[in-house]
N, C-alpha and C positions, 0 to 999 in steps of 0.2 A: 503493499500499500504506499501511496505518496504521503508527503508531509501535510498534515491537516492545516487549513487556513486558520490563522489566529484570530479569535473573536476578542473584541474589546472588553466585553463585560462591564460589570459595575465595578466602581472603585472599591478596593478592599483596604480597610484600615490597618490590618496587620498582615505581615508577610509570614510565610511558613517558618522562617527563621526566628522571628520575634515570638510567634506562638509557641515554638518548641522551647526557646529559652525561658519564657514565662512559665511553662509547664515544669521545667526542671528546677526552678527556684521556688515553685508553689505559689506563683502570683498570676495564675490563669484562672479567672473567676466563672468561666462559662461551661456549660455541659457537664456539671458536676453531678455524678450519680447518687441518687438517694436509694437506699436499700429499704424495702418494705413500704409501709403505709405512709401516705402523705398527710400527716396529722400536725398537731402543735409541737410534738417532739418526734424528730426523724433520726434515722441512723445514716451518717455519712462517714465513710472510711472506718466503719466499725464502732463509731463513737455516737453516743446519744447527743443530740443537738437541738437547742430550742430553735424552731423554725420561725423566723421573722421575715421571710422572703416570699411567702405564699399569699395568694388572693383568696384563701379559704377562710373567708371573714367569719362565717357562722360555724365553722368546724364540721361541716356536714359530711366530709369525706370519712370521718371516723364513726358516724352514727350507724348503729346496727340496723335500724329500720331502712335506712337509705341503702345500705348494702344488700339487704334482703330484697328490696324492690328491684334492684338491678338483677340479681340472680333469678328471681321469678320471671322477669321480662325475658331473659334469655331462654328459660325453660319453655315459655309459651310461644315466643316469636322467632326463636333462633338468634344469630349473632349479628345479622346485617340485613340491609334492605336490597342491596344490589341493583339499585336503580334511583332515578330522580323522583322527587316528589311530584314532578310534573307528569310522570308516566307511571311506572309500576311500583314506585317506591313509597306511596302513601299508605301507611297502616292506620287502623282505627285508633291506636294509641296516639298517633301524631294529632288527629283531630281532637281527641279528648284533651290533650295537653294544650292545645290552642284555645279551646273553650275555657279551661281553667285559668290559663295565662290572662285571657281578656277579663275574666271575672276578678282575678287577683289585682290586675292593674286598673280596673274600673273603666275599661274602654269597650267599644263595640266589637272589636275584633282583634285578633293577634295572628302573626305568621312566623313560623319557625324556619330557621336556616341551619346549615350543618356546623358552621362556626360563627363566633362573634365577629371575626374579621370579615367574613363573607357577608354578614348582615349589614354592616355599615357600607362596604363597597357596593353591594348589590342594590341597597335602598337608595343611596345618594345618586348613583349612576342611572337609576330608573326615574327619578324624580326631576333631575336637572338636565337641561340641554345646553348646547353651545350658545344659545341666545339668553340663557338665565345666568344668574349670579348666585354664589354661595358665600355667605358670611361665615367665617371660621375663626374660632379663638386660636391665638398663637400657640397655646400648649395642647391643642386637640390631638387625640390619638392618631397614630399612623394610618389606621384604617380609614378614617375620615379623610385624611390628605389623599390616600390612594383612591378612594371613592370619587373625590372631586376630579382627580386626574382621569379616571376612567370616563367620566361624564364629559370631559373636554369642555367644561364649563368655565365661567369666568370666577376665579377664586379671588376673594377679598379677605386678606388676613388682618384681624384687629389685635391690638396688644391684650395680653392675658388679663381677663376680667376688668378691663378698662372700658367703662360704659361710655365715657366721653368719646373715645376712639370709635367704638361701635357706632354710636350716633353720627359721628363724622363720616364714617365709611359708608354708612346707609344713605346719607344725604348726597353722596356723590354718585350713586347709582341712578341710572335713568328711571324716571317715574313709571314708564310703561313696561319695565323689564320685571320678569318673575324673579323672586328672591327667596332663598332658603337659608335660614339662620341655623347653624349647627354648633352645639357645644358639648363638651363633656359634663357630666353632672358633678362627679368628683374627679378632679385631675389626678392622674395616676403617678405623677412624680412628686409634686409638691403638696399634695393632699388637700388642696384648697376646693371649696364648693363653688360652683358657677353661681353668679348673682342673677338667678333666674327671674325673681320679681322684676328686676330692672330690665332684663332682657326682654321679657314679654311686654312690659310697658312701653318699650321702645318700638318693638316690632308689631304689636297688635294694631295700632293706629294706622300703620303703613301697609297692612294686609300682607305681612311677611309670615311665611310658614316657619315654625320653630320646631326643631328635632333636637332632642337630648340624648346623648349617649350615656346611659346609666349602668355601663358595665361594672363599674366599682361602687354603684349606689343601690342597686337591687339588693334587698336583704338588710342593708346597713341604714338607708334613710327612709323616712315615711313612717306613718303610724303602725303599718304592717310590713314594712320593707319594700313598699311599692316604688321607691325612688325619689328623685329630687323634686319633681313637680308636687307629689303628695306631701312631701316635707314641707313645702311652702304653701300648701293648699291651693295649688294652681292646676290648670289644664293646658296641655301643649298638643300640637298636632300629632307628633310622633315621639314615642319613647322607644329607644333601642336597649335591649338587655342581653345578657350573656349567660350561659349555663356554667361556664368555666370558672366561676368565682364562687359566690355565695351558694350557688345551686350545685356545686361539687361534681360537675359533669363536663360535657362538651357540646357546644351548640350555641345559638343565639336566636333572638326574636325581635320583632317590632310590634308595638301596639298602638292602635289608633282607630281612625274612622274606617268603616268597613269598605266603603267605595274606594278610598285611597289605597288601602291594603290590597284590595282586589286587583288594582292596576299594577301594583308592584308584584303581585303573585304571578302575573301573566307576562311580565317584561324583565324581571331580574335575572341577568345572565348567571350570577352566582347561585341562584336557587335553581333555575332550570337545567343547568348543566353541572350539577353536583349531586352525588348520591345522597339520599335522605339520611337524617340522623338515626343511628342504630337505636333499636328499641331499648336496650339497656341504658343508653344515655339519656333517653326521654323519661324512662321510669325513675332513674336517679334524680333528675331535675324536678320531677313531679313530686316525689316524695319530699325532697328537701324543701320545695316551696311550701307544701302543706305544713311541715314542722315549723318553718320560719313564720308563718302566718299565725299558727296557733300557740306558739311559745314565744311571746314577746320578751320574756325574761332573758333570752339568749342575746337579743339586741342590747338590752340594758347592760348585760355582763360585758359585751364587746365595747361599749362606750366607757364603762368603768375602767376596763384594761387600758383603753386609749388614753383616758385622762390620767391614770396612774403613771404610765410610762412617759407621757409629756412632761408631767410635773418633775419626775425623777431626772429626765434629761436636762431639763431647764436649770434645776438645782445643781446639777454638775457643771453648768456653764455652756452647754452645747447650743448652737444655733439650729433651731428646728423650723426655720421659715415662718410661714403664715398658715400652717395646717390648721384645719378645723374638722378633721376626719380621723378615722383609724389608720390612715397612712401618714407615717411620721418620718419626714426627711431629717437626717442629720448632715448638715453642710460641712464638708471636709476641706475642699479646695482643689488642688491639683490632681490630675488623674493618677500619678504613680503612688501619691500619698494616700489617696482614696482606696486604691486596690490594696496598699499595704495595711490599712485600717481593717478592710474586709478579712484579710488573712489572719490578722491578730485575733479579731473576734471569733472567727471560725475555730481557731486553735483553742479558744476558751469555751467552745461549745455553743456559740451563737451564729446563726446563719442570717445574713442580711444580703440585700441586693445592692452591689455597687453600681451606681448610675453615672455614666461618664459622657464626655462629648462624643457624638453630637446630640445626645438626649438632654444634656444640659450645657450651659456655657463652660468653656475650658476651665475657668477659674472657680466654678461653683459645682464642682462634682460632689456627689453625695452618696450616703447610704440610705436606702429606703427600707423602713421597717413597717411591716404590715401586721396589725394585730388580729387575733382570733378570739371568738367568744370562749374557746376551749383553753386558752392559756390561763394558768393560775398565777396568783400574785407571787408565788415562790418562783415560777418561771421568769417573771419580770424582774424580780430582785436579782436573779442570776444574771440577767441581761444587763441590768444597771451596774452591778459589780464589775462585769466584764468591761463595759464602756469606761468605767473609772480606772480600772487597771491599765487599760490601753492608753488612756489620756495621759497617764504619768510617764509612759515610755515614749509616746508620740504626741506631744502637745501640738495643738492646732493654732496656727497664727491667726490673730484677729485682723 
């Protein structure tokens, strides 16, 4: 065979040599295998470790009723659907889940996708055309960014949670143009909550459709875990949610007006051209949703844990930004120092997520700590002790 033509590909931040060197000195923080169950305590390299890097906010991965629901679904339906929802892949459990999702969210209808990423990409690209405009918060998730790209629409990015900039951006869009405003509910890196009352107040008088990505808010915010709009007592046009966080599974959904969702159902490429969610995934999410709705004390425990860790980190002098959620960033600074902090904490039995450029500015790299309802105060005391020990060895410059 002849020599293959070289493809340009996407730019890669790390060369093979750099990755290998990082692995050799224990400073490669990616693809680290966890042995056994993904709970509040995990086993990494044979050592019990407090998990602060998971999005398992309600601790549902460990719940025996949730695990039993998945097993029973496999016994009834088998292990997969082998087809798209559009064709042979729709099972009665999919329809049952969509009905229960709509009831849970207080909307007319709900529509499931195979992943949360596909949900945002498929929804946005179905709603917006090249003649429309999408207003998007600066810190929105990559799936929103990619959905806008696939739609080939006019992207207008406003500064994070800056309502003055949102108003300015909207004023510069032609009055006759269609506009979709998209925001995360809880922003996954900084832990801030969208200023949804102000967003709705700005968009409603201009007939702008509002979509909220509640991937990190479902189960966490709202009287029963319904998300950001319910938290503020509001209604929005579309709420997106995912199964891979509080619902302890894999998949995604949108909830909203029946006619609007019917249009997306018959036009979304990520829905039509993807295999349907496996029945075990759906059953897992369904049981988790029921428990979250019926046991509000779990949400209260989650927020107690978040407040406890925030208070402890502040007392130790750490900069935790402006978080107002169970996602707590600890601002470290430069990338190498942040990865060093990650390693030191891991050696002390604490797993955090190192977040570095381009996910953050180069000088504002951070460790993301995500709380669970199943963490105990003893777990969090261990975490605080580990942070205090590392701070003595690796002081953070102000």
